[in-house]
C-alpha positions in Angstrom: 26.0 -0.6 -295.4 22.7 -2.3 -296.3 20.4 -0.8 -299.0 16.9 -1.5 -299.3 14.3 -1.0 -302.1 10.6 -2.3 -302.2 8.8 -4.2 -304.2 5.0 -3.2 -304.3 2.2 -5.6 -305.3 -1.0 -4.2 -304.8 -1.7 -3.2 -301.2 1.5 -5.4 -300.2 5.1 -4.5 -299.9 8.0 -6.4 -299.2 11.8 -5.3 -299.1 14.7 -6.3 -301.1 17.7 -5.6 -298.7 21.3 -5.5 -300.5 24.5 -5.6 -298.5 28.0 -6.9 -298.9 27.0 -9.8 -296.2 23.5 -10.8 -295.7 24.6 -13.2 -292.8 23.8 -11.0 -290.0 20.5 -9.5 -291.4 19.4 -13.2 -291.9 20.1 -14.0 -288.4 18.3 -11.2 -287.3 15.2 -12.0 -289.0 15.3 -15.6 -287.7 15.8 -14.6 -284.3 12.7 -12.2 -284.5 10.6 -15.1 -285.9 11.8 -17.4 -283.2 11.1 -14.7 -280.3 7.6 -14.5 -281.4 7.1 -18.3 -281.3 7.2 -19.2 -284.8 9.0 -21.8 -286.5 11.9 -21.8 -288.9 12.9 -24.2 -291.6 15.5 -24.0 -294.4 15.7 -25.5 -297.8 19.2 -25.2 -299.6 21.2 -27.5 -302.0 24.1 -29.6 -300.9 26.7 -27.6 -302.7 25.6 -24.3 -301.0 25.5 -25.9 -297.7 28.8 -27.6 -297.7 30.4 -24.1 -299.1 28.6 -22.0 -296.5 28.6 -24.2 -293.4 29.9 -21.4 -291.0 27.3 -18.9 -292.6 24.5 -21.4 -291.9 25.6 -22.1 -288.2 25.4 -18.3 -287.8 22.2 -17.5 -289.6 20.1 -20.5 -288.4 21.8 -22.5 -285.7 19.7 -25.4 -284.6 16.6 -25.0 -287.1 15.9 -27.9 -289.5 17.8 -27.8 -292.8 16.9 -29.7 -296.2 19.6 -29.9 -298.5 18.4 -31.1 -302.1 20.7 -32.2 -304.9 22.2 -29.3 -306.6 20.9 -28.6 -310.2 17.7 -28.4 -312.4 16.9 -32.0 -311.7 15.9 -30.9 -308.2 13.0 -28.8 -309.8 10.9 -32.2 -309.9 7.6 -33.7 -308.4 9.8 -36.0 -306.3 11.9 -33.3 -304.7 8.8 -31.3 -304.1 7.0 -34.1 -302.3 10.3 -34.4 -300.2 10.2 -30.7 -299.3 6.6 -31.1 -298.3 7.5 -34.3 -296.1 10.2 -32.4 -294.4 7.8 -29.4 -293.6 5.4 -32.0 -292.1 8.3 -34.0 -290.2 8.9 -30.6 -288.6 5.6 -29.7 -287.8 5.7 -26.3 -289.7 2.5 -24.8 -289.0 0.7 -22.0 -290.5 2.9 -19.3 -288.6 6.0 -21.0 -289.9 8.8 -19.6 -292.1 10.5 -21.0 -295.2 13.8 -19.8 -296.0 15.2 -20.6 -299.3 18.9 -20.4 -299.5 20.6 -20.9 -302.9 20.1 -20.2 -306.6 17.0 -20.3 -308.9 16.2 -24.0 -308.5 16.3 -23.8 -304.8 14.2 -20.6 -304.8 11.5 -21.7 -307.3 11.1 -25.4 -305.4 11.1 -23.9 -301.9 8.9 -21.2 -303.0 6.4 -23.5 -304.6 6.5 -25.7 -301.3 5.7 -22.5 -299.2 3.0 -21.5 -301.6 1.5 -25.2 -301.1 2.0 -26.2 -297.6 -1.1 -25.5 -295.5 -2.1 -23.3 -298.5 0.6 -20.9 -297.9 3.3 -19.9 -295.3 6.0 -17.2 -295.2 8.9 -17.3 -297.6 12.3 -15.5 -297.3 14.6 -15.7 -300.1 18.3 -15.6 -299.6 19.7 -15.9 -303.1 23.2 -17.1 -303.4 23.8 -17.0 -307.3 23.9 -13.8 -309.4 20.8 -15.2 -311.6 19.1 -15.6 -308.4 19.7 -12.2 -307.1 18.8 -10.2 -310.3 15.8 -12.3 -311.3 14.2 -15.5 -309.8 14.3 -14.5 -306.1 12.3 -11.4 -307.0 8.5 -11.4 -308.2 6.9 -14.4 -306.6 7.2 -16.9 -309.5 7.6 -20.3 -308.2 7.3 -23.8 -309.7 9.0 -27.2 -310.9 9.5 -28.8 -314.2 7.6 -31.7 -315.5 8.3 -34.0 -318.5 6.2 -31.9 -320.5 8.1 -28.8 -320.0 9.8 -26.2 -317.6 8.0 -24.6 -314.9 4.6 -25.8 -316.0 3.5 -26.4 -312.5 3.9 -23.6 -309.8 2.2 -20.7 -308.1 2.5 -16.8 -307.6 3.8 -16.7 -304.0 5.7 -13.5 -303.2 8.2 -13.6 -300.4 8.1 -11.7 -297.3 11.7 -10.5 -297.9 14.8 -10.9 -300.1 18.1 -10.8 -298.6 21.1 -10.2 -301.2 24.5 -10.5 -299.8 26.9 -9.9 -302.7 30.0 -11.2 -301.1 28.9 -14.9 -301.7 29.4 -14.4 -305.3 33.3 -14.2 -304.7 32.9 -18.1 -304.4 30.5 -18.7 -307.3 31.9 -20.9 -310.0 32.6 -18.7 -313.2 30.0 -20.5 -315.3 27.5 -19.7 -312.8 28.2 -16.2 -312.6 28.2 -16.0 -316.3 24.7 -17.5 -316.3 23.5 -14.7 -314.3 24.7 -12.2 -316.7 22.4 -13.5 -319.3 19.5 -12.1 -317.1 21.4 -8.9 -316.5 21.8 -8.5 -320.3 18.3 -9.1 -320.9 17.3 -6.4 -318.5 19.6 -3.9 -320.6 18.0 -5.0 -323.8 14.2 -4.8 -322.6 14.1 -1.5 -320.6 17.7 -0.2 -319.9 19.9 0.9 -323.0 22.2 2.6 -320.4 22.8 -0.7 -318.7 23.4 -2.6 -322.2 25.9 0.2 -323.0 27.7 -0.2 -319.7 27.9 -4.0 -320.4 29.2 -3.3 -324.0 32.0 -0.9 -322.6 33.5 -3.5 -320.2 32.4 -6.9 -319.1 31.0 -7.2 -315.8 33.0 -9.4 -313.5 33.0 -10.3 -309.7 35.6 -8.0 -309.1 33.7 -4.7 -310.8 33.5 -1.8 -308.6 29.9 -1.2 -309.7 28.5 -5.0 -309.4 26.4 -4.0 -306.4 24.9 -1.1 -308.3 24.1 -3.4 -311.7 22.3 -5.9 -309.3 20.5 -3.3 -307.6 19.5 -1.7 -311.1 18.3 -5.2 -312.3 15.9 -5.6 -309.0 14.6 -1.9 -309.6 13.6 -2.9 -313.1 12.1 -6.1 -312.1 10.2 -4.4 -309.3 8.9 -2.0 -311.4 7.6 -4.3 -314.0 6.0 -6.9 -311.2 4.2 -3.9 -309.7 2.7 -3.1 -312.9 1.5 -6.8 -313.8 2.2 -9.1 -310.9 0.7 -12.2 -312.4 1.3 -11.6 -316.1 -2.1 -10.7 -317.1 -1.4 -7.6 -319.2 -2.8 -8.1 -322.8 0.4 -6.5 -324.1 3.8 -6.0 -322.5 3.7 -6.1 -318.7 5.5 -8.8 -316.8 5.7 -10.8 -320.1 8.5 -8.6 -321.1 10.7 -10.4 -318.5 10.5 -13.7 -320.8 12.8 -12.0 -323.6 14.7 -14.8 -324.9 13.1 -17.3 -322.5 10.5 -18.8 -325.1 13.3 -19.8 -327.1 15.5 -20.8 -323.9 13.0 -23.0 -322.5 12.6 -25.1 -325.4 16.5 -25.5 -325.6 16.7 -26.5 -322.0 13.9 -29.3 -322.5 14.9 -30.7 -325.8 18.8 -30.8 -324.7 17.7 -32.4 -321.4 17.5 -30.4 -318.3 21.0 -29.5 -317.3 22.6 -29.8 -320.5 22.6 -26.1 -320.4 22.5 -23.8 -317.3 19.1 -21.8 -317.4 21.3 -18.6 -318.1 23.1 -20.3 -320.8 20.0 -21.3 -322.6 18.6 -17.8 -322.3 21.6 -16.3 -323.8 21.2 -18.3 -326.8 17.6 -17.6 -326.6 18.3 -13.8 -326.6 20.5 -14.1 -329.7 17.3 -16.2 -331.4 15.0 -13.1 -330.3 17.5 -10.7 -331.9 17.3 -12.6 -334.9 13.6 -12.9 -334.9 13.3 -9.2 -334.2 15.6 -8.7 -337.3 13.4 -10.9 -339.6 10.5 -9.0 -338.5 12.2 -5.7 -339.8 12.8 -4.0 -336.1 16.6 -4.4 -335.7 19.3 -4.2 -338.3 22.7 -6.1 -338.8 24.5 -3.9 -336.4 22.0 -4.3 -333.5 22.1 -8.0 -333.7 26.0 -8.1 -333.7 26.2 -5.9 -330.6 23.9 -8.2 -328.7 25.8 -11.3 -330.0 29.1 -9.5 -329.0 28.0 -8.4 -325.4 26.7 -12.1 -325.0 30.0 -13.6 -326.1 32.1 -11.2 -324.1 30.3 -12.4 -320.9 31.4 -16.1 -321.6 28.1 -17.1 -322.6 27.0 -18.9 -325.9 25.7 -17.6 -328.6 24.6 -20.6 -330.7 23.9 -24.3 -329.7 26.7 -26.6 -328.7 25.3 -29.3 -331.1 22.1 -29.3 -333.3 18.7 -29.8 -331.9 15.8 -30.7 -334.1 13.3 -27.9 -335.1 10.2 -30.3 -334.8 11.4 -31.0 -331.2 12.0 -27.5 -330.5 8.6 -26.4 -332.0 6.8 -29.2 -330.1 8.5 -28.0 -326.7 7.6 -24.4 -327.5 4.1 -25.4 -328.2 3.6 -26.6 -324.5 5.2 -23.4 -323.1 3.2 -21.8 -320.4 3.3 -18.5 -322.3 1.1 -20.0 -324.8 -2.1 -18.4 -325.5 -4.9 -20.1 -327.8 -2.4 -22.3 -329.0 0.0 -19.8 -330.1 3.3 -19.0 -328.7 3.9 -15.3 -327.4 7.3 -14.1 -328.3 9.0 -11.0 -326.8 10.7 -9.0 -329.7 12.9 -6.0 -329.7 11.7 -2.5 -331.3 15.0 -1.5 -330.6 17.8 -2.0 -328.1 16.4 -1.3 -324.8 12.8 -1.2 -325.9 11.0 -4.6 -326.1 7.3 -5.7 -326.7 5.1 -8.8 -326.7 3.8 -9.8 -330.1 1.5 -12.8 -330.9 0.9 -14.3 -334.4 4.4 -14.6 -335.5 5.0 -16.4 -338.7 6.4 -19.9 -338.2 9.0 -19.2 -340.9 10.3 -16.4 -339.2 10.6 -18.4 -335.7 12.3 -21.2 -337.9 14.7 -18.7 -339.4 15.7 -17.8 -335.7 16.1 -21.0 -334.4 18.4 -22.0 -337.6 20.3 -18.8 -337.0 21.3 -20.3 -333.6 22.1 -23.7 -334.9 18.9 -25.7 -335.0 18.3 -28.0 -337.8 
């Protein structure tokens, strides 16, 4: 049975539809678009296309499909251009619709292409990874990476709908599932202590009876935050809270080289750094930091860098992060477990101690 919740953005609304399988739901949406005379195109990655061949045939039949390379390297200017060329070759007009089927990389890349093509065409998100289901497919942030930093080029472009089929997680590699858990842990830390405590009690796995409920709760939390601050313009808190762990994590990804860490792995280490920063500022005690690190480790995620990275390089990457305001990084810190806030003007020494705590030097 499918469940639906809505994301409210101003006067607009779009559904997140959760079901065991999204195949028939997507198939119906595609048929509806085609029957109304609209063109449909699909962007995925080569691994997803290979693993889900039968599902693609049922959902899209003869519609054009572009499969990009799997991994963070696909979020590039070159691949973005290839997606635009694909849309042009298939004569997708302003009435066309683009389906993004895959993980966060595909969703971000295809979403940015949908925002740019003819100044905006409809986008439908079909996430196939845990991370994409609970985070990147919802909220309308799209973008690509350039040499200067992660997600520095992009646009806000809300999807028309998000179709989540949890059964596909049964075939997700364990490392990818763990990467998605970083975002789920983040949601518990920033706004739902009961969720965090549930993860403390027992690790969430692909076999957990409440997996679908946890995914739904994360979508609810993100929908609430996005509805209140769609474009991350609030002077305090707001959508920026979703960046908990990401200011550190994005710097780690860039300095280590995109692909060295999965996004969720870098975020997990970033959450540990954010916990240490919060402790340094007097908000968290030793026990709270230990609880955070314990939950992260229990979900097969790293709590420290695998090999050391230079502080100067990390700070340089952080200075170019899109969350910088007037040359100063904006951090998300924890007042307590389950309650986060944004804070500017963090002393450099405190951020340095946080980086050193996760293995930077």
